[in-house]
PyMOL Python script that loads the backbone (N, CA, C, O; Angstrom):
from pymol import cmd

cmd.read_pdbstr("""\
ATOM      1  N   MET A   1     115.891 111.729  60.790  1.00  0.00           N
ATOM      2  CA  MET A   1     116.378 110.475  61.313  1.00  0.00           C
ATOM      3  C   MET A   1     117.532 109.977  60.461  1.00  0.00           C
ATOM      4  O   MET A   1     117.493 110.077  59.234  1.00  0.00           O
ATOM      5  N   ASN A   2     118.552 109.443  61.103  1.00  0.00           N
ATOM      6  CA  ASN A   2     119.739 108.966  60.411  1.00  0.00           C
ATOM      7  C   ASN A   2     119.524 107.510  60.003  1.00  0.00           C
ATOM      8  O   ASN A   2     119.380 106.642  60.864  1.00  0.00           O
ATOM      9  N   HIS A   3     119.500 107.235  58.693  1.00  0.00           N
ATOM     10  CA  HIS A   3     119.246 105.892  58.176  1.00  0.00           C
ATOM     11  C   HIS A   3     120.565 105.191  57.890  1.00  0.00           C
ATOM     12  O   HIS A   3     121.409 105.722  57.167  1.00  0.00           O
ATOM     13  N   LYS A   4     120.748 104.004  58.449  1.00  0.00           N
ATOM     14  CA  LYS A   4     121.932 103.193  58.200  1.00  0.00           C
ATOM     15  C   LYS A   4     121.691 102.388  56.924  1.00  0.00           C
ATOM     16  O   LYS A   4     120.662 101.724  56.795  1.00  0.00           O
ATOM     17  N   THR A   5     122.621 102.442  55.993  1.00  0.00           N
ATOM     18  CA  THR A   5     122.486 101.732  54.733  1.00  0.00           C
ATOM     19  C   THR A   5     122.535 100.231  54.961  1.00  0.00           C
ATOM     20  O   THR A   5     123.394  99.731  55.687  1.00  0.00           O
ATOM     21  N   THR A   6     121.608  99.518  54.335  1.00  0.00           N
ATOM     22  CA  THR A   6     121.532  98.068  54.476  1.00  0.00           C
ATOM     23  C   THR A   6     121.830  97.384  53.144  1.00  0.00           C
ATOM     24  O   THR A   6     121.881  98.031  52.098  1.00  0.00           O
ATOM     25  N   LEU A   7     122.024  96.076  53.199  1.00  0.00           N
ATOM     26  CA  LEU A   7     122.210  95.304  51.969  1.00  0.00           C
ATOM     27  C   LEU A   7     120.998  95.458  51.056  1.00  0.00           C
ATOM     28  O   LEU A   7     121.134  95.509  49.834  1.00  0.00           O
ATOM     29  N   LYS A   8     119.823  95.529  51.654  1.00  0.00           N
ATOM     30  CA  LYS A   8     118.603  95.682  50.857  1.00  0.00           C
ATOM     31  C   LYS A   8     118.635  96.994  50.071  1.00  0.00           C
ATOM     32  O   LYS A   8     118.245  97.023  48.904  1.00  0.00           O
ATOM     33  N   ASP A   9     119.095  98.076  50.700  1.00  0.00           N
ATOM     34  CA  ASP A   9     119.202  99.367  50.019  1.00  0.00           C
ATOM     35  C   ASP A   9     120.138  99.269  48.819  1.00  0.00           C
ATOM     36  O   ASP A   9     119.836  99.761  47.732  1.00  0.00           O
ATOM     37  N   ILE A  10     121.273  98.628  49.040  1.00  0.00           N
ATOM     38  CA  ILE A  10     122.271  98.494  47.970  1.00  0.00           C
ATOM     39  C   ILE A  10     121.722  97.636  46.839  1.00  0.00           C
ATOM     40  O   ILE A  10     121.850  97.990  45.667  1.00  0.00           O
ATOM     41  N   ALA A  11     121.110  96.509  47.189  1.00  0.00           N
ATOM     42  CA  ALA A  11     120.567  95.606  46.178  1.00  0.00           C
ATOM     43  C   ALA A  11     119.491  96.294  45.338  1.00  0.00           C
ATOM     44  O   ALA A  11     119.470  96.145  44.116  1.00  0.00           O
ATOM     45  N   GLU A  12     118.606  97.042  45.982  1.00  0.00           N
ATOM     46  CA  GLU A  12     117.545  97.736  45.249  1.00  0.00           C
ATOM     47  C   GLU A  12     118.114  98.762  44.286  1.00  0.00           C
ATOM     48  O   GLU A  12     117.693  98.841  43.132  1.00  0.00           O
ATOM     49  N   LYS A  13     119.075  99.550  44.762  1.00  0.00           N
ATOM     50  CA  LYS A  13     119.637 100.602  43.911  1.00  0.00           C
ATOM     51  C   LYS A  13     120.480 100.031  42.775  1.00  0.00           C
ATOM     52  O   LYS A  13     120.508 100.588  41.678  1.00  0.00           O
ATOM     53  N   ALA A  14     121.178  98.900  43.042  1.00  0.00           N
ATOM     54  CA  ALA A  14     122.017  98.271  42.011  1.00  0.00           C
ATOM     55  C   ALA A  14     121.208  97.337  41.115  1.00  0.00           C
ATOM     56  O   ALA A  14     121.724  96.807  40.131  1.00  0.00           O
ATOM     57  N   LYS A  15     119.920  97.139  41.468  1.00  0.00           N
ATOM     58  CA  LYS A  15     119.022  96.276  40.704  1.00  0.00           C
ATOM     59  C   LYS A  15     119.535  94.833  40.633  1.00  0.00           C
ATOM     60  O   LYS A  15     119.571  94.216  39.569  1.00  0.00           O
ATOM     61  N   VAL A  16     119.930  94.318  41.808  1.00  0.00           N
ATOM     62  CA  VAL A  16     120.359  92.923  41.941  1.00  0.00           C
ATOM     63  C   VAL A  16     119.674  92.340  43.176  1.00  0.00           C
ATOM     64  O   VAL A  16     119.006  93.058  43.920  1.00  0.00           O
ATOM     65  N   SER A  17     119.842  91.041  43.387  1.00  0.00           N
ATOM     66  CA  SER A  17     119.256  90.414  44.573  1.00  0.00           C
ATOM     67  C   SER A  17     120.094  90.745  45.810  1.00  0.00           C
ATOM     68  O   SER A  17     121.267  91.103  45.708  1.00  0.00           O
ATOM     69  N   ILE A  18     119.468  90.616  46.972  1.00  0.00           N
ATOM     70  CA  ILE A  18     120.179  90.835  48.225  1.00  0.00           C
ATOM     71  C   ILE A  18     121.301  89.804  48.361  1.00  0.00           C
ATOM     72  O   ILE A  18     122.389  90.121  48.843  1.00  0.00           O
ATOM     73  N   ALA A  19     121.030  88.567  47.933  1.00  0.00           N
ATOM     74  CA  ALA A  19     122.042  87.506  48.019  1.00  0.00           C
ATOM     75  C   ALA A  19     123.279  87.855  47.192  1.00  0.00           C
ATOM     76  O   ALA A  19     124.406  87.652  47.644  1.00  0.00           O
ATOM     77  N   LEU A  20     123.076  88.373  45.998  1.00  0.00           N
ATOM     78  CA  LEU A  20     124.205  88.730  45.140  1.00  0.00           C
ATOM     79  C   LEU A  20     124.990  89.896  45.739  1.00  0.00           C
ATOM     80  O   LEU A  20     126.220  89.894  45.716  1.00  0.00           O
ATOM     81  N   ALA A  21     124.291  90.880  46.270  1.00  0.00           N
ATOM     82  CA  ALA A  21     124.969  92.004  46.918  1.00  0.00           C
ATOM     83  C   ALA A  21     125.790  91.512  48.103  1.00  0.00           C
ATOM     84  O   ALA A  21     126.909  91.976  48.321  1.00  0.00           O
ATOM     85  N   SER A  22     125.242  90.581  48.863  1.00  0.00           N
ATOM     86  CA  SER A  22     125.949  90.016  50.009  1.00  0.00           C
ATOM     87  C   SER A  22     127.212  89.283  49.577  1.00  0.00           C
ATOM     88  O   SER A  22     128.270  89.455  50.182  1.00  0.00           O
ATOM     89  N   VAL A  23     127.105  88.475  48.544  1.00  0.00           N
ATOM     90  CA  VAL A  23     128.256  87.723  48.039  1.00  0.00           C
ATOM     91  C   VAL A  23     129.371  88.676  47.622  1.00  0.00           C
ATOM     92  O   VAL A  23     130.535  88.458  47.959  1.00  0.00           O
ATOM     93  N   VAL A  24     129.022  89.715  46.901  1.00  0.00           N
ATOM     94  CA  VAL A  24     130.030  90.669  46.425  1.00  0.00           C
ATOM     95  C   VAL A  24     130.660  91.430  47.589  1.00  0.00           C
ATOM     96  O   VAL A  24     131.883  91.542  47.659  1.00  0.00           O
ATOM     97  N   LEU A  25     129.850  91.948  48.495  1.00  0.00           N
ATOM     98  CA  LEU A  25     130.377  92.768  49.585  1.00  0.00           C
ATOM     99  C   LEU A  25     131.150  91.959  50.622  1.00  0.00           C
ATOM    100  O   LEU A  25     132.037  92.489  51.291  1.00  0.00           O
ATOM    101  N   ASN A  26     130.813  90.672  50.758  1.00  0.00           N
ATOM    102  CA  ASN A  26     131.522  89.827  51.709  1.00  0.00           C
ATOM    103  C   ASN A  26     132.681  89.065  51.077  1.00  0.00           C
ATOM    104  O   ASN A  26     133.425  88.373  51.771  1.00  0.00           O
ATOM    105  N   GLY A  27     132.832  89.193  49.763  1.00  0.00           N
ATOM    106  CA  GLY A  27     133.935  88.540  49.065  1.00  0.00           C
ATOM    107  C   GLY A  27     133.849  87.030  49.066  1.00  0.00           C
ATOM    108  O   GLY A  27     134.872  86.349  49.002  1.00  0.00           O
ATOM    109  N   LYS A  28     132.635  86.496  49.139  1.00  0.00           N
ATOM    110  CA  LYS A  28     132.460  85.046  49.186  1.00  0.00           C
ATOM    111  C   LYS A  28     132.374  84.480  47.784  1.00  0.00           C
ATOM    112  O   LYS A  28     131.789  85.077  46.880  1.00  0.00           O
ATOM    113  N   LYS A  29     132.966  83.323  47.632  1.00  0.00           N
ATOM    114  CA  LYS A  29     132.841  82.573  46.382  1.00  0.00           C
ATOM    115  C   LYS A  29     131.968  81.371  46.686  1.00  0.00           C
ATOM    116  O   LYS A  29     132.073  80.787  47.765  1.00  0.00           O
ATOM    117  N   GLY A  30     131.135  81.007  45.779  1.00  0.00           N
ATOM    118  CA  GLY A  30     130.247  79.878  46.034  1.00  0.00           C
ATOM    119  C   GLY A  30     129.373  79.625  44.831  1.00  0.00           C
ATOM    120  O   GLY A  30     129.784  79.796  43.683  1.00  0.00           O
ATOM    121  N   ARG A  31     128.143  79.209  45.127  1.00  0.00           N
ATOM    122  CA  ARG A  31     127.223  78.894  44.035  1.00  0.00           C
ATOM    123  C   ARG A  31     126.774  80.136  43.289  1.00  0.00           C
ATOM    124  O   ARG A  31     126.446  80.060  42.105  1.00  0.00           O
ATOM    125  N   ILE A  32     126.752  81.261  43.952  1.00  0.00           N
ATOM    126  CA  ILE A  32     126.324  82.502  43.304  1.00  0.00           C
ATOM    127  C   ILE A  32     127.560  83.233  42.799  1.00  0.00           C
ATOM    128  O   ILE A  32     128.456  83.564  43.577  1.00  0.00           O
ATOM    129  N   MET A  33     127.605  83.479  41.517  1.00  0.00           N
ATOM    130  CA  MET A  33     128.726  84.194  40.906  1.00  0.00           C
ATOM    131  C   MET A  33     128.219  85.520  40.344  1.00  0.00           C
ATOM    132  O   MET A  33     127.163  85.575  39.713  1.00  0.00           O
ATOM    133  N   ALA A  34     128.971  86.572  40.577  1.00  0.00           N
ATOM    134  CA  ALA A  34     128.598  87.893  40.076  1.00  0.00           C
ATOM    135  C   ALA A  34     129.405  88.209  38.833  1.00  0.00           C
ATOM    136  O   ALA A  34     130.609  87.959  38.777  1.00  0.00           O
ATOM    137  N   SER A  35     128.740  88.753  37.855  1.00  0.00           N
ATOM    138  CA  SER A  35     129.451  89.185  36.651  1.00  0.00           C
ATOM    139  C   SER A  35     130.292  90.410  37.007  1.00  0.00           C
ATOM    140  O   SER A  35     130.007  91.096  37.988  1.00  0.00           O
ATOM    141  N   PRO A  36     131.316  90.680  36.219  1.00  0.00           N
ATOM    142  CA  PRO A  36     132.128  91.873  36.490  1.00  0.00           C
ATOM    143  C   PRO A  36     131.298  93.159  36.486  1.00  0.00           C
ATOM    144  O   PRO A  36     131.581  94.080  37.252  1.00  0.00           O
ATOM    145  N   GLU A  37     130.280  93.227  35.631  1.00  0.00           N
ATOM    146  CA  GLU A  37     129.436  94.420  35.564  1.00  0.00           C
ATOM    147  C   GLU A  37     128.631  94.582  36.851  1.00  0.00           C
ATOM    148  O   GLU A  37     128.548  95.679  37.403  1.00  0.00           O
ATOM    149  N   ASN A  38     128.037  93.485  37.328  1.00  0.00           N
ATOM    150  CA  ASN A  38     127.267  93.555  38.570  1.00  0.00           C
ATOM    151  C   ASN A  38     128.161  93.874  39.756  1.00  0.00           C
ATOM    152  O   ASN A  38     127.793  94.668  40.623  1.00  0.00           O
ATOM    153  N   THR A  39     129.337  93.254  39.795  1.00  0.00           N
ATOM    154  CA  THR A  39     130.278  93.512  40.884  1.00  0.00           C
ATOM    155  C   THR A  39     130.637  94.986  40.935  1.00  0.00           C
ATOM    156  O   THR A  39     130.625  95.598  42.003  1.00  0.00           O
ATOM    157  N   LYS A  40     130.951  95.550  39.793  1.00  0.00           N
ATOM    158  CA  LYS A  40     131.323  96.965  39.724  1.00  0.00           C
ATOM    159  C   LYS A  40     130.161  97.848  40.180  1.00  0.00           C
ATOM    160  O   LYS A  40     130.355  98.787  40.952  1.00  0.00           O
ATOM    161  N   ARG A  41     128.954  97.545  39.700  1.00  0.00           N
ATOM    162  CA  ARG A  41     127.779  98.347  40.050  1.00  0.00           C
ATOM    163  C   ARG A  41     127.486  98.265  41.549  1.00  0.00           C
ATOM    164  O   ARG A  41     127.180  99.282  42.173  1.00  0.00           O
ATOM    165  N   ILE A  42     127.576  97.073  42.132  1.00  0.00           N
ATOM    166  CA  ILE A  42     127.313  96.903  43.567  1.00  0.00           C
ATOM    167  C   ILE A  42     128.339  97.675  44.385  1.00  0.00           C
ATOM    168  O   ILE A  42     127.971  98.360  45.339  1.00  0.00           O
ATOM    169  N   LEU A  43     129.607  97.579  44.033  1.00  0.00           N
ATOM    170  CA  LEU A  43     130.650  98.285  44.777  1.00  0.00           C
ATOM    171  C   LEU A  43     130.507  99.801  44.647  1.00  0.00           C
ATOM    172  O   LEU A  43     130.758 100.532  45.605  1.00  0.00           O
ATOM    173  N   GLU A  44     130.110 100.271  43.477  1.00  0.00           N
ATOM    174  CA  GLU A  44     129.900 101.711  43.280  1.00  0.00           C
ATOM    175  C   GLU A  44     128.728 102.209  44.133  1.00  0.00           C
ATOM    176  O   GLU A  44     128.819 103.261  44.767  1.00  0.00           O
ATOM    177  N   VAL A  45     127.636 101.453  44.144  1.00  0.00           N
ATOM    178  CA  VAL A  45     126.472 101.845  44.945  1.00  0.00           C
ATOM    179  C   VAL A  45     126.822 101.829  46.430  1.00  0.00           C
ATOM    180  O   VAL A  45     126.433 102.733  47.170  1.00  0.00           O
ATOM    181  N   ALA A  46     127.552 100.811  46.866  1.00  0.00           N
ATOM    182  CA  ALA A  46     127.952 100.723  48.277  1.00  0.00           C
ATOM    183  C   ALA A  46     128.802 101.929  48.672  1.00  0.00           C
ATOM    184  O   ALA A  46     128.620 102.486  49.754  1.00  0.00           O
ATOM    185  N   ALA A  47     129.721 102.333  47.807  1.00  0.00           N
ATOM    186  CA  ALA A  47     130.556 103.501  48.092  1.00  0.00           C
ATOM    187  C   ALA A  47     129.714 104.774  48.095  1.00  0.00           C
ATOM    188  O   ALA A  47     129.893 105.639  48.952  1.00  0.00           O
ATOM    189  N   GLU A  48     128.803 104.886  47.145  1.00  0.00           N
ATOM    190  CA  GLU A  48     127.935 106.064  47.041  1.00  0.00           C
ATOM    191  C   GLU A  48     127.064 106.231  48.288  1.00  0.00           C
ATOM    192  O   GLU A  48     126.831 107.349  48.746  1.00  0.00           O
ATOM    193  N   LEU A  49     126.585 105.102  48.833  1.00  0.00           N
ATOM    194  CA  LEU A  49     125.707 105.143  49.999  1.00  0.00           C
ATOM    195  C   LEU A  49     126.477 105.050  51.320  1.00  0.00           C
ATOM    196  O   LEU A  49     125.876 104.957  52.390  1.00  0.00           O
ATOM    197  N   ASN A  50     127.809 105.076  51.237  1.00  0.00           N
ATOM    198  CA  ASN A  50     128.675 104.993  52.429  1.00  0.00           C
ATOM    199  C   ASN A  50     128.355 103.771  53.279  1.00  0.00           C
ATOM    200  O   ASN A  50     128.196 103.875  54.496  1.00  0.00           O
ATOM    201  N   PHE A  51     128.261 102.608  52.629  1.00  0.00           N
ATOM    202  CA  PHE A  51     127.947 101.373  53.333  1.00  0.00           C
ATOM    203  C   PHE A  51     129.107 100.912  54.193  1.00  0.00           C
ATOM    204  O   PHE A  51     130.245 100.840  53.728  1.00  0.00           O
ATOM    205  N   THR A  52     128.816 100.599  55.453  1.00  0.00           N
ATOM    206  CA  THR A  52     129.782  99.949  56.335  1.00  0.00           C
ATOM    207  C   THR A  52     129.063  98.779  56.987  1.00  0.00           C
ATOM    208  O   THR A  52     127.949  98.935  57.487  1.00  0.00           O
ATOM    209  N   PRO A  53     129.692  97.608  56.985  1.00  0.00           N
ATOM    210  CA  PRO A  53     129.041  96.444  57.583  1.00  0.00           C
ATOM    211  C   PRO A  53     128.801  96.660  59.076  1.00  0.00           C
ATOM    212  O   PRO A  53     129.620  97.270  59.763  1.00  0.00           O
ATOM    213  N   ASN A  54     127.684  96.160  59.563  1.00  0.00           N
ATOM    214  CA  ASN A  54     127.333  96.272  60.966  1.00  0.00           C
ATOM    215  C   ASN A  54     127.886  95.044  61.695  1.00  0.00           C
ATOM    216  O   ASN A  54     127.392  93.934  61.498  1.00  0.00           O
ATOM    217  N   ALA A  55     128.903  95.238  62.532  1.00  0.00           N
ATOM    218  CA  ALA A  55     129.563  94.133  63.223  1.00  0.00           C
ATOM    219  C   ALA A  55     128.608  93.401  64.157  1.00  0.00           C
ATOM    220  O   ALA A  55     128.698  92.181  64.294  1.00  0.00           O
ATOM    221  N   ASN A  56     127.701  94.117  64.797  1.00  0.00           N
ATOM    222  CA  ASN A  56     126.742  93.471  65.694  1.00  0.00           C
ATOM    223  C   ASN A  56     125.786  92.570  64.923  1.00  0.00           C
ATOM    224  O   ASN A  56     125.502  91.454  65.358  1.00  0.00           O
ATOM    225  N   ALA A  57     125.296  93.032  63.808  1.00  0.00           N
ATOM    226  CA  ALA A  57     124.387  92.229  62.996  1.00  0.00           C
ATOM    227  C   ALA A  57     125.110  90.998  62.456  1.00  0.00           C
ATOM    228  O   ALA A  57     124.547  89.903  62.440  1.00  0.00           O
ATOM    229  N   ARG A  58     126.330  91.171  62.021  1.00  0.00           N
ATOM    230  CA  ARG A  58     127.109  90.048  61.509  1.00  0.00           C
ATOM    231  C   ARG A  58     127.343  89.015  62.611  1.00  0.00           C
ATOM    232  O   ARG A  58     127.241  87.813  62.367  1.00  0.00           O
ATOM    233  N   GLY A  59     127.654  89.479  63.818  1.00  0.00           N
ATOM    234  CA  GLY A  59     127.876  88.573  64.936  1.00  0.00           C
ATOM    235  C   GLY A  59     126.634  87.767  65.271  1.00  0.00           C
ATOM    236  O   GLY A  59     126.724  86.574  65.561  1.00  0.00           O
ATOM    237  N   LEU A  60     125.469  88.415  65.231  1.00  0.00           N
ATOM    238  CA  LEU A  60     124.217  87.704  65.485  1.00  0.00           C
ATOM    239  C   LEU A  60     123.949  86.664  64.406  1.00  0.00           C
ATOM    240  O   LEU A  60     123.526  85.546  64.700  1.00  0.00           O
ATOM    241  N   ARG A  61     124.195  87.035  63.174  1.00  0.00           N
ATOM    242  CA  ARG A  61     123.931  86.135  62.050  1.00  0.00           C
ATOM    243  C   ARG A  61     124.856  84.923  62.074  1.00  0.00           C
ATOM    244  O   ARG A  61     124.427  83.802  61.799  1.00  0.00           O
ATOM    245  N   MET A  62     126.118  85.151  62.402  1.00  0.00           N
ATOM    246  CA  MET A  62     127.104  84.069  62.409  1.00  0.00           C
ATOM    247  C   MET A  62     127.142  83.334  63.744  1.00  0.00           C
ATOM    248  O   MET A  62     127.826  82.318  63.869  1.00  0.00           O
ATOM    249  N   ASP A  63     126.415  83.834  64.741  1.00  0.00           N
ATOM    250  CA  ASP A  63     126.419  83.286  66.097  1.00  0.00           C
ATOM    251  C   ASP A  63     127.821  83.346  66.700  1.00  0.00           C
ATOM    252  O   ASP A  63     128.202  82.493  67.503  1.00  0.00           O
ATOM    253  N   LYS A  64     128.579  84.363  66.303  1.00  0.00           N
ATOM    254  CA  LYS A  64     129.912  84.618  66.844  1.00  0.00           C
ATOM    255  C   LYS A  64     130.070  86.122  66.951  1.00  0.00           C
ATOM    256  O   LYS A  64     129.625  86.857  66.070  1.00  0.00           O
ATOM    257  N   SER A  65     130.692  86.583  68.011  1.00  0.00           N
ATOM    258  CA  SER A  65     130.862  88.032  68.153  1.00  0.00           C
ATOM    259  C   SER A  65     132.328  88.438  68.146  1.00  0.00           C
ATOM    260  O   SER A  65     132.643  89.602  67.903  1.00  0.00           O
ATOM    261  N   PHE A  66     133.228  87.495  68.410  1.00  0.00           N
ATOM    262  CA  PHE A  66     134.659  87.776  68.491  1.00  0.00           C
ATOM    263  C   PHE A  66     134.948  88.849  69.539  1.00  0.00           C
ATOM    264  O   PHE A  66     135.905  89.613  69.420  1.00  0.00           O
ATOM    265  N   MET A  67     134.101  88.889  70.564  1.00  0.00           N
ATOM    266  CA  MET A  67     134.283  89.832  71.672  1.00  0.00           C
ATOM    267  C   MET A  67     134.797  89.070  72.880  1.00  0.00           C
ATOM    268  O   MET A  67     134.428  87.918  73.109  1.00  0.00           O
ATOM    269  N   ILE A  68     135.640  89.719  73.637  1.00  0.00           N
ATOM    270  CA  ILE A  68     136.163  89.137  74.868  1.00  0.00           C
ATOM    271  C   ILE A  68     135.722  90.014  76.023  1.00  0.00           C
ATOM    272  O   ILE A  68     135.900  91.232  76.001  1.00  0.00           O
ATOM    273  N   GLY A  69     135.147  89.382  77.028  1.00  0.00           N
ATOM    274  CA  GLY A  69     134.721  90.122  78.215  1.00  0.00           C
ATOM    275  C   GLY A  69     135.755  89.993  79.314  1.00  0.00           C
ATOM    276  O   GLY A  69     136.318  88.917  79.521  1.00  0.00           O
ATOM    277  N   ILE A  70     136.005  91.064  80.007  1.00  0.00           N
ATOM    278  CA  ILE A  70     136.959  91.054  81.105  1.00  0.00           C
ATOM    279  C   ILE A  70     136.235  91.505  82.363  1.00  0.00           C
ATOM    280  O   ILE A  70     135.619  92.571  82.398  1.00  0.00           O
ATOM    281  N   LEU A  71     136.319  90.687  83.378  1.00  0.00           N
ATOM    282  CA  LEU A  71     135.720  91.018  84.661  1.00  0.00           C
ATOM    283  C   LEU A  71     136.812  91.314  85.655  1.00  0.00           C
ATOM    284  O   LEU A  71     137.837  90.633  85.682  1.00  0.00           O
ATOM    285  N   SER A  72     136.604  92.314  86.464  1.00  0.00           N
ATOM    286  CA  SER A  72     137.626  92.608  87.470  1.00  0.00           C
ATOM    287  C   SER A  72     137.057  92.512  88.854  1.00  0.00           C
ATOM    288  O   SER A  72     137.774  92.728  89.832  1.00  0.00           O
TER     289      SER A  72
END
""", "prot")
cmd.dss("prot")
cmd.show_as("cartoon", "prot")
cmd.util.cbc("prot")
cmd.orient("prot")
């Protein structure tokens, strides 16, 4: 079975929280700040596991899909 890499997978392997992995991978600045060491480790793990964000999951989470439907 083909397993899609998730934020949880990255966080577990990088030994950080899912929230911190999310902040680093989404490039968000806010209340959670990542140290340079954690940032580097998270990005390395994401590259190693071939992480690509799931656009459908992001759209559901944000309640936006940025999709346009065309009817003919």
